[in-house]
C-alpha positions in Angstrom: 103.5 107.0 50.7 103.8 103.7 49.2 100.6 101.7 49.0 100.5 97.7 49.5 99.4 96.0 46.3 95.6 95.7 46.1 95.0 98.2 49.2 93.5 101.7 48.2 94.5 105.0 49.7 91.1 104.7 51.7 91.9 101.3 53.2 95.2 102.6 54.1 94.1 105.5 55.9 91.6 103.5 57.7 94.3 101.3 58.9 96.4 104.3 59.9 93.4 105.7 62.0 92.7 102.4 63.7 96.6 102.3 64.7 96.3 105.5 65.8 93.3 105.3 67.9 94.5 101.9 69.6 97.9 103.9 70.4 96.0 106.9 71.9 93.6 104.9 73.9 96.2 103.5 76.1 98.2 106.9 76.5 97.8 109.4 78.9 97.6 113.1 78.0 96.5 116.1 80.3 97.9 117.0 83.6 96.0 115.2 86.4 95.0 116.4 90.1 94.9 114.9 93.3 91.3 115.0 95.1 91.7 115.0 98.8 88.5 114.6 101.1 89.7 115.4 104.5 87.5 118.6 104.9 84.7 119.4 107.6 82.8 121.0 105.0 83.5 119.2 101.5 82.0 120.5 98.4 79.4 118.1 96.7 81.1 115.6 94.5 79.4 117.0 91.5 80.6 120.9 91.8 84.4 119.4 92.3 83.7 117.1 88.9 82.6 120.5 87.5 85.7 122.0 88.6 87.8 119.4 87.3 86.2 119.8 83.7 86.5 123.4 83.8 90.0 123.7 84.6 90.9 120.9 82.0 92.1 118.1 84.2 92.0 115.0 82.4 93.0 112.6 85.3 92.4 112.8 88.8 93.7 110.7 91.8 91.7 109.6 94.9 92.9 108.5 97.9 89.9 105.9 98.6 86.9 104.6 97.0 84.1 106.9 97.8 81.0 105.9 96.0 79.6 109.0 95.7 82.9 110.6 94.1 83.1 107.7 91.8 79.2 108.2 91.0 79.9 112.1 90.2 82.5 111.0 87.8 80.6 108.6 85.7 80.7 109.5 82.0 82.8 112.7 82.7 85.6 111.7 80.5 87.8 112.0 83.4 90.9 109.2 84.0 90.6 107.8 87.5 93.0 106.6 89.8 91.3 105.1 92.8 93.2 104.4 96.0 93.4 102.1 98.9 94.3 103.4 102.3 97.2 102.0 104.2 94.9 100.6 106.9 93.5 98.3 104.7 96.4 96.6 103.2 96.9 94.0 106.1 93.3 92.6 105.4 94.0 92.7 101.6 97.2 91.1 101.8 95.8 88.1 104.0 92.8 87.4 101.7 92.5 87.0 98.2 88.6 87.0 99.2 89.1 90.3 100.5 90.9 91.7 97.5 88.1 90.3 95.2 85.0 91.9 97.3 86.9 95.6 97.1 87.3 95.0 93.6 83.6 94.0 92.9 82.6 97.0 94.9 84.8 99.4 94.2 86.0 98.9 90.9 83.8 96.5 88.8 80.4 97.8 89.6 81.5 101.6 88.7 83.1 100.7 85.4 80.5 98.2 84.3 77.0 100.3 85.1 78.2 103.8 85.9 80.7 104.5 83.2 83.6 105.5 85.6 87.1 105.5 83.5 89.1 104.0 86.2 92.7 103.3 84.8 94.5 102.5 88.1 94.3 101.1 91.5 96.7 102.8 94.0 97.4 100.0 96.7 98.4 102.1 99.6 99.9 105.4 99.9 103.6 105.9 100.8 103.6 102.7 102.7 107.3 102.8 103.4 107.8 106.2 104.8 110.6 105.8 107.4 108.1 107.2 109.7 105.9 104.2 109.8 109.0 102.0 111.2 108.4 99.0 108.7 104.8 98.5 109.4 103.7 98.1 105.8 107.2 96.6 104.5 106.0 92.8 104.6 102.4 93.3 103.4 102.4 95.7 100.6 103.6 93.2 97.9 101.0 90.7 98.7 98.3 93.4 98.8 99.3 94.7 95.5 99.5 90.8 94.1 95.8 89.8 95.5 94.3 92.9 94.0 96.0 92.2 90.6 94.5 88.8 91.0 91.0 90.1 91.7 91.3 92.3 88.4 92.6 89.3 86.4 89.3 87.6 87.8 87.1 90.4 87.1 88.3 90.7 83.4 89.8 94.2 84.4 93.5 93.6 84.2 93.9 94.6 80.4 92.3 98.1 81.0 93.3 98.9 84.9 96.6 98.7 86.2 97.5 98.3 89.7 100.5 100.8 91.3 101.8 102.0 94.8 102.3 105.6 95.3 105.9 106.0 97.0 107.7 108.7 98.6 110.8 109.9 96.5 112.8 108.5 100.1 112.5 105.0 98.9 115.8 105.9 96.8 118.5 107.7 97.7 121.9 108.9 96.6 124.8 110.3 99.1 126.3 112.2 96.8 123.1 113.9 95.5 124.2 112.7 92.1 121.3 110.9 90.2 123.5 108.2 88.6 124.7 107.3 91.9 121.2 106.7 93.2 119.6 103.4 94.4 117.0 102.1 96.8 117.2 102.4 100.5 119.1 99.6 101.7 116.6 98.7 104.3 114.0 98.1 101.7 116.1 97.4 98.8 114.9 93.8 98.4 111.3 94.7 98.7 111.3 97.2 96.4 113.2 95.0 93.7 110.5 92.5 94.1 107.6 95.2 93.8 109.2 96.8 90.7 109.5 93.2 89.3 105.9 92.8 89.7 104.7 95.8 88.3 106.6 95.5 85.2 105.8 91.9 84.7 102.1 93.0 85.0 102.6 96.4 82.7 102.2 98.7 85.7 103.7 102.1 86.2 106.4 103.1 89.2 104.4 105.9 90.8 106.5 108.3 92.9 105.6 111.8 94.9 108.2 114.1 94.6 108.2 117.4 97.0 111.1 119.9 96.6 109.2 121.9 99.5 109.7 119.1 101.9 113.4 119.1 101.2 113.4 123.1 101.7 111.3 122.6 105.1 113.4 119.6 106.8 116.9 121.4 105.8 117.2 125.1 106.3 120.7 125.2 104.4 118.8 123.5 101.3 119.1 125.9 98.5 116.0 127.7 97.9 116.6 128.2 94.1 117.0 124.8 93.7 113.6 123.9 94.7 112.3 126.0 91.7 112.7 125.8 88.1 114.2 129.1 87.5 117.7 128.0 87.2 120.2 127.5 89.8 123.5 129.1 90.5 125.4 125.8 91.1 123.8 123.4 89.1 124.5 119.5 89.3 126.9 118.0 86.7 126.4 114.3 86.3 128.8 113.5 83.8 127.8 116.0 81.5 123.9 116.0 82.4 123.3 119.3 84.0 120.9 119.6 86.7 119.2 123.0 87.7 116.0 121.9 89.9 115.7 119.3 92.5 112.6 117.7 90.8 114.8 116.8 87.7 117.3 115.4 90.0 115.3 113.4 92.0 113.3 112.0 88.9 116.5 110.9 87.4 117.8 109.3 90.2 114.7 106.9 90.4 115.5 106.4 86.5 119.0 105.3 87.3 117.6 103.3 90.2 115.3 101.4 88.0 118.2 101.1 85.4 120.5 99.6 87.9 118.3 96.5 88.3 117.4 96.2 84.9 114.2 98.4 84.4 115.4 101.5 82.8 112.6 101.8 80.6 109.8 101.4 83.0 106.8 104.1 82.9 106.8 106.5 85.8 103.8 108.3 87.0 104.4 111.6 89.4 101.8 110.9 91.7 102.0 113.9 93.6 103.8 117.4 93.0 103.0 120.9 94.3 103.7 123.5 96.9 101.8 124.6 100.1 100.6 128.2 100.5 100.5 128.5 104.4 101.3 126.9 107.5 105.3 127.5 107.2 107.7 130.8 106.4 108.4 128.9 103.0 104.7 128.2 102.3 102.7 131.2 100.8 100.8 132.2 97.8 104.0 133.8 95.6 106.0 130.5 96.3 102.8 128.3 95.4 102.2 130.0 92.1 105.9 130.2 91.5 106.3 126.4 91.8 103.4 125.2 90.1 103.6 127.7 87.3 107.4 126.7 86.7 106.4 123.0 86.7 103.1 123.5 84.5 105.4 125.5 81.9 107.6 122.3 81.6 104.9 120.2 81.6 103.1 121.8 78.7 106.3 122.4 76.6 106.6 118.4 76.9 110.1 118.9 78.5 111.2 115.9 80.6 114.4 115.4 82.6 117.9 114.8 81.2 117.4 111.0 81.5 113.8 110.9 80.2 113.2 113.8 77.4 109.6 112.8 76.7 106.5 114.0 78.2 105.7 113.7 82.0 102.9 111.9 83.4 102.0 113.7 86.3 99.2 114.8 89.2 99.2 118.1 90.9 98.9 117.9 94.8 96.5 119.1 95.5 93.0 120.5 94.2 91.4 121.5 97.3 92.7 122.7 101.1 91.9 120.1 103.6 91.1 121.5 107.0 91.0 118.3 108.9 93.9 116.7 107.5 96.8 115.7 109.9 99.4 118.4 110.7 102.2 115.7 110.4 104.7 116.7 109.8 103.9 120.4 109.5 100.9 123.0 109.6 101.4 123.2 106.0 99.8 119.9 105.2 96.1 121.6 105.2 97.2 124.1 102.3 98.4 122.3 99.5 95.3 123.0 97.5 95.3 125.2 94.0 91.8 126.2 95.7 90.4 127.2 99.0 88.3 124.8 101.0 85.6 126.6 99.3 86.7 126.1 95.7 88.0 129.6 95.3 91.2 130.0 93.3 94.3 131.1 95.6 96.2 132.3 92.4 96.4 132.7 88.6 97.6 129.4 87.1 98.1 128.5 83.5 97.3 124.5 83.3 97.3 124.4 79.9 99.0 126.8 77.0 95.7 128.4 75.9 94.3 129.1 79.9 95.1 132.0 81.8 93.6 131.4 85.4 92.0 128.8 87.4 88.2 128.2 87.4 86.6 128.4 90.7 83.8 126.6 92.0 80.3 127.6 90.9 77.1 128.3 92.9 78.9 127.9 96.6 76.6 128.8 99.3 78.0 130.2 102.4 76.8 130.8 105.8 75.7 134.3 107.1 78.3 137.3 107.1 79.4 137.4 110.3 82.3 136.5 112.6 83.1 135.5 116.1 86.1 137.7 117.5 87.6 138.8 121.0 85.4 141.1 122.7 87.1 144.5 123.0 86.2 144.8 126.6 88.0 141.3 127.6 91.2 141.3 128.8 94.2 139.2 127.8 94.8 138.5 131.7 91.7 136.7 132.0 92.5 132.9 132.9 89.5 131.8 130.6 91.7 132.9 127.8 94.1 130.4 127.5 91.4 127.6 128.1 89.3 128.9 125.4 91.9 129.3 122.7 93.3 125.9 123.5 89.5 124.6 123.1 89.2 126.5 120.0 92.4 125.3 118.4 91.9 121.6 119.3 88.5 121.8 117.7 88.9 123.8 114.5 91.8 125.0 112.2 94.6 127.5 113.7 97.3 126.4 111.2 97.2 130.0 109.6 98.7 131.5 113.0 102.7 131.4 113.4 105.9 132.6 112.2 106.0 133.0 108.6 102.4 132.5 108.0 99.5 134.2 106.6 98.1 135.3 109.8 101.8 135.5 111.4 101.6 139.4 111.6 98.6 139.3 113.9 98.8 140.9 117.5 97.6 138.8 120.6 93.8 139.9 120.3 94.1 139.0 116.7 95.5 135.6 117.1 92.8 135.2 119.9 89.8 136.4 117.5 90.9 134.0 114.7 91.1 130.7 116.6 87.4 131.7 118.0 86.1 132.7 114.4 87.7 129.5 113.2 85.6 127.3 115.9 82.7 129.4 115.3 82.5 129.1 111.5 83.8 125.2 111.7 80.3 124.6 113.9 78.4 125.8 111.4 77.8 129.3 113.1 75.8 127.9 115.9 75.1 130.6 118.7 76.7 128.6 121.2 80.1 128.3 119.6 80.4 132.1 120.0 80.0 132.2 123.8 83.4 131.8 125.3 83.1 133.1 128.7 83.0 136.8 128.8 85.4 136.8 125.9 83.6 136.9 122.6 81.1 138.7 120.5 79.7 138.4 116.8 80.3 141.0 114.4 79.1 141.8 110.9 82.6 143.8 110.1 85.1 141.4 108.5 88.1 141.2 110.8 90.4 140.1 108.0 93.9 141.7 107.9 95.9 141.8 104.5 96.7 138.2 103.3 95.1 136.9 106.9 91.7 135.8 106.1 89.1 135.2 108.4 86.9 132.7 106.5 83.1 132.4 106.3 82.0 128.7 106.3 80.5 127.4 103.1 76.6 126.0 104.0 77.0 122.0 103.6 74.3 119.5 105.1 77.1 118.7 107.8 75.6 118.9 111.5 77.7 121.1 113.7 77.5 118.4 116.6 79.1 116.0 114.2 82.6 118.2 114.2 83.1 118.5 117.7 85.7 115.8 117.7 87.6 116.8 114.6 90.1 118.8 115.8 90.8 116.9 118.8 92.3 113.9 117.0 94.2 116.3 114.5 95.7 118.9 116.5 98.7 117.4 118.9 99.5 119.0 122.6 102.9 120.4 121.2 100.9 122.4 118.7 98.7 123.8 121.2 101.8 124.8 123.5 103.2 126.6 120.6 100.1 128.4 119.7 99.6 129.6 123.6 103.4 130.8 123.5 102.5 132.5 120.1 99.2 134.4 121.4 100.6 135.2 124.7 104.3 136.3 124.2 103.9 138.7 127.1 104.1 135.8 129.5 
């Protein structure tokens, strides 16, 4: 090392340490995870924060700004991306004052007094999905601009950046060759404006990439291309070889950004994961295979052919959400690395030195009892169909169906599962297991192999508050599907 004239070795070391500190204060390290909260019986926020720390998660992405969650994250050392739901975009786009009020309440208050390490504000969540029919296309950028202005006014714009998590379908390649990628034609102009705005403010491009959805939407999609074990027919893009869909999708974005002059823009993978139930391709084995494959690549610092450096990513998701919408499929409630009670689903090495997931601690459960179909009840009873439809409309029957964890149950097993799901979700109140001449309580666990009849966790939630949950989440089409499933003899 060559020393500057008049500067001792100690001075040089101090200067290097300062540079080192400045560099890493702005860097992102460690895998992140999405923390969704659409559960009928959520674990206490403090319990979940302990789970995050016990498993080595250094970053967490939230879908709203729940004050109890943010309070639980204070002084935790966990970096936070706080979210703004899509239904707030119109208000925030129309009013700078509304944006300033939101930032004051949900960002400034927690950063200044509670020691919450907020790094990003996610403005909206996949607002340009084609299923939204353009609802948010004209208001997402104005909302971004107003939140950015509010952060500047609050003096937080240097440490907290705005971004907008977008689904991977905002760009495409008709040939499936990454270098041929571009933004979707109908939103290209809007996307170019958003990218320029993000870049001008030092903000990253956040994208959600889901190989599972490609497999779900297209039965002919090659399954081995969705994972990280190699593909028998890799894609060759002018010498760049792609053996997994994630890398190809990610680099399609890189090329898309490069074509509009932002090839070096920072990219965050806002969501990536694999569900474990609710579909024939969603199971424990595939979930473990995909997430471990991704984590092995992540921990090795292996990027993609176009971006060789370490990835910045958030796994999706931490915990199953039994009150989540089931669009586009029943698997939507089963993305978690953990079940609703914080129990790990499978072994997963999140870091090079870890061997398995660490579950929630001190979880309290209701009594070890289940509501099932009475042995004396008849399948021909006209009340059966009505009772099952009622139970599934107000509970969670997404583990029933072809290829699911409970898909092997017979008609009585399906009915019992529906009854028990309702009974547990209603906190085991006696009236919840009084289907007319059809149900009984049992202390014998009716679980069958991978099909688990769950016991609900004990939370302060009042059973009466849950009575309308399922009716808003379960479409009529699913109820008809369940009816046909449970009564194949009809």
